[in-house]
C-alpha positions as CSV (number, residue, x, y, z in Angstrom):
1,M,125.3,156.6,177.7
2,S,122.4,154.9,175.6
3,E,123.4,153.4,172.1
4,K,121.4,156.1,170.2
5,I,123.5,159.0,171.9
6,K,126.6,156.9,171.3
7,K,125.5,156.6,167.7
8,L,124.5,160.2,167.4
9,W,127.9,161.4,169.0
10,N,130.0,159.2,166.9
11,D,128.2,160.4,163.7
12,I,128.6,164.1,164.6
13,K,132.1,163.9,166.0
14,P,134.2,164.0,162.8
15,Y,132.3,167.3,161.9
16,I,133.0,169.1,165.2
17,L,136.5,170.4,164.4
18,P,136.1,171.0,160.7
19,Y,133.0,172.9,161.3
20,S,134.2,174.9,164.2
21,L,137.3,176.2,162.4
22,A,135.7,176.7,159.2
23,I,133.3,179.2,161.2
24,A,136.0,180.9,163.1
25,I,138.1,181.7,160.4
26,P,135.5,184.6,158.7
27,L,134.5,185.5,162.3
28,T,138.1,186.2,163.1
29,V,138.6,188.2,159.8
30,G,135.6,190.1,160.7
31,I,136.6,190.6,164.4
32,L,140.1,191.9,163.3
33,S,139.0,193.9,160.6
34,A,136.4,195.5,163.0
35,A,139.1,196.4,165.7
36,L,141.2,197.7,163.3
37,T,138.6,200.2,162.0
38,K,136.8,200.8,165.3
39,D,138.0,204.1,165.8
40,N,136.7,205.5,162.5
41,M,133.6,203.6,162.4
42,D,131.8,206.8,163.2
43,I,132.5,208.3,159.7
44,Y,129.8,206.5,158.3
45,D,127.2,208.6,160.2
46,K,128.8,211.7,159.1
47,L,128.7,210.9,155.3
48,K,125.7,211.5,153.0
49,T,124.5,208.0,152.0
50,P,122.3,207.1,149.2
51,P,118.5,205.9,149.6
52,L,118.1,202.6,151.3
53,S,121.1,203.3,153.5
54,P,120.5,201.1,156.6
55,P,121.5,202.3,160.0
56,G,124.9,201.5,161.2
57,I,123.8,198.9,163.7
58,I,122.6,196.6,160.9
59,F,126.0,195.9,159.7
60,P,127.6,194.0,162.4
61,I,124.5,191.9,162.8
62,V,124.4,191.2,158.9
63,W,128.1,190.4,158.6
64,T,128.0,188.1,161.6
65,V,125.2,186.0,160.0
66,L,127.0,186.0,156.7
67,Y,130.5,185.2,158.5
68,I,128.6,182.1,160.0
69,L,127.2,181.0,156.5
70,M,130.3,181.3,154.9
71,G,132.2,179.2,157.5
72,V,129.4,176.4,157.2
73,S,129.7,176.6,153.6
74,S,133.4,176.3,153.4
75,A,133.0,173.4,156.0
76,M,130.7,171.6,153.8
77,I,133.4,171.9,150.9
78,Y,136.4,170.8,153.3
79,V,134.0,167.7,154.3
80,D,133.3,166.6,150.8
81,R,136.3,167.9,149.3
82,N,137.6,164.5,147.9
83,R,134.5,164.1,145.9
84,Y,135.9,166.8,143.5
85,P,139.2,167.7,144.9
86,E,140.2,170.0,142.0
87,A,137.0,172.3,142.4
88,A,137.3,172.2,146.2
89,T,141.0,173.4,146.0
90,K,139.9,176.2,143.4
91,G,136.9,177.1,145.7
92,F,139.1,177.7,148.6
93,V,141.5,179.6,146.8
94,W,138.8,181.9,145.7
95,Y,137.2,181.9,149.4
96,G,140.3,183.0,150.6
97,A,140.9,185.7,148.2
98,S,137.3,186.9,149.3
99,L,138.4,186.8,153.0
100,V,141.2,188.9,152.3
101,L,139.6,191.4,150.2
102,N,136.7,191.4,152.8
103,F,139.4,192.4,155.3
104,S,140.9,195.2,153.3
105,W,137.6,196.9,152.4
106,S,136.8,198.3,155.6
107,I,140.6,199.4,156.4
108,V,140.6,201.2,153.0
109,F,137.0,202.5,153.4
110,F,137.0,203.7,157.1
111,N,141.0,204.2,157.8
112,M,142.1,205.5,154.5
113,E,138.7,207.1,153.5
114,A,139.2,206.3,150.0
115,A,135.4,205.2,149.2
116,F,136.6,204.9,145.2
117,V,139.6,202.5,146.2
118,A,137.0,200.7,148.5
119,L,134.5,200.2,145.6
120,L,137.0,198.7,143.4
121,I,137.9,196.2,146.1
122,L,134.0,195.5,146.5
123,L,134.0,194.9,142.8
124,G,137.0,192.4,143.0
125,L,135.4,190.7,146.1
126,L,132.0,190.1,144.3
127,Y,134.2,188.7,141.5
128,T,136.0,186.3,144.1
129,I,132.4,185.3,145.5
130,I,131.0,184.3,142.4
131,K,134.0,182.4,141.5
132,T,133.8,180.5,144.8
133,I,130.0,179.8,144.2
134,I,131.0,178.4,140.7
135,E,133.6,176.1,142.2
136,Y,131.9,175.1,145.6
137,R,128.7,174.4,143.3
138,R,130.7,171.6,141.6
139,V,131.5,170.1,144.8
140,K,128.3,170.4,146.8
141,P,125.4,172.9,145.4
142,Q,124.1,173.6,149.1
143,A,127.4,174.9,150.0
144,A,127.4,177.4,147.1
145,Y,123.6,178.5,147.8
146,L,125.0,179.5,151.3
147,Q,127.4,181.7,149.5
148,I,124.7,183.7,147.6
149,P,123.9,185.9,150.5
150,Y,127.3,187.1,150.9
151,A,127.2,188.0,147.1
152,L,123.8,189.8,147.4
153,W,125.1,191.8,150.6
154,V,128.3,192.8,148.7
155,L,126.3,193.7,145.8
156,F,124.3,196.0,148.3
157,A,127.5,197.2,149.6
158,G,128.7,198.0,146.2
159,Y,125.7,200.3,145.8
160,L,125.8,202.0,149.1
161,N,130.0,202.5,148.7
162,A,129.2,204.0,145.2
163,G,126.4,206.1,146.5
164,I,128.8,207.4,149.0
165,W,131.5,208.2,146.7
166,L,129.4,210.0,144.6
167,L,127.5,211.9,147.2
168,N,130.8,213.1,149.3
């Protein structure tokens, strides 16, 4: 093995496990949530939806990308957590809360068909994402920026959820 390859391997080796685990966590949350709601996902096609509602196929694509961004973001914080340990810890707590709310939303919306309660969950989710961004920004601004698409999508999901609640 050449010296350049050895150096590259030694440079990236400490990051493989934290990034792999950090990406796997939100993806697992999404997969479990989807598995628990798969039998009720067809409800979306039967509902009256507000303007700008995308076709159902868009959601798993967008969520997969968002889960990866969320994982990369949390790995960046984990790797740099010693710079500002208090902010990193608070960020992880808010991030964990967002994963719990994220997981529960689809179960409440699809399985329980409780659009209003799901909307309240989305409001809480948006709050936890904003708090995550604030704390992550203190540790590593780039990690915070990777959470912004998540916040924007949840804001859009809130619009859709509110529209569905009002129209149905």
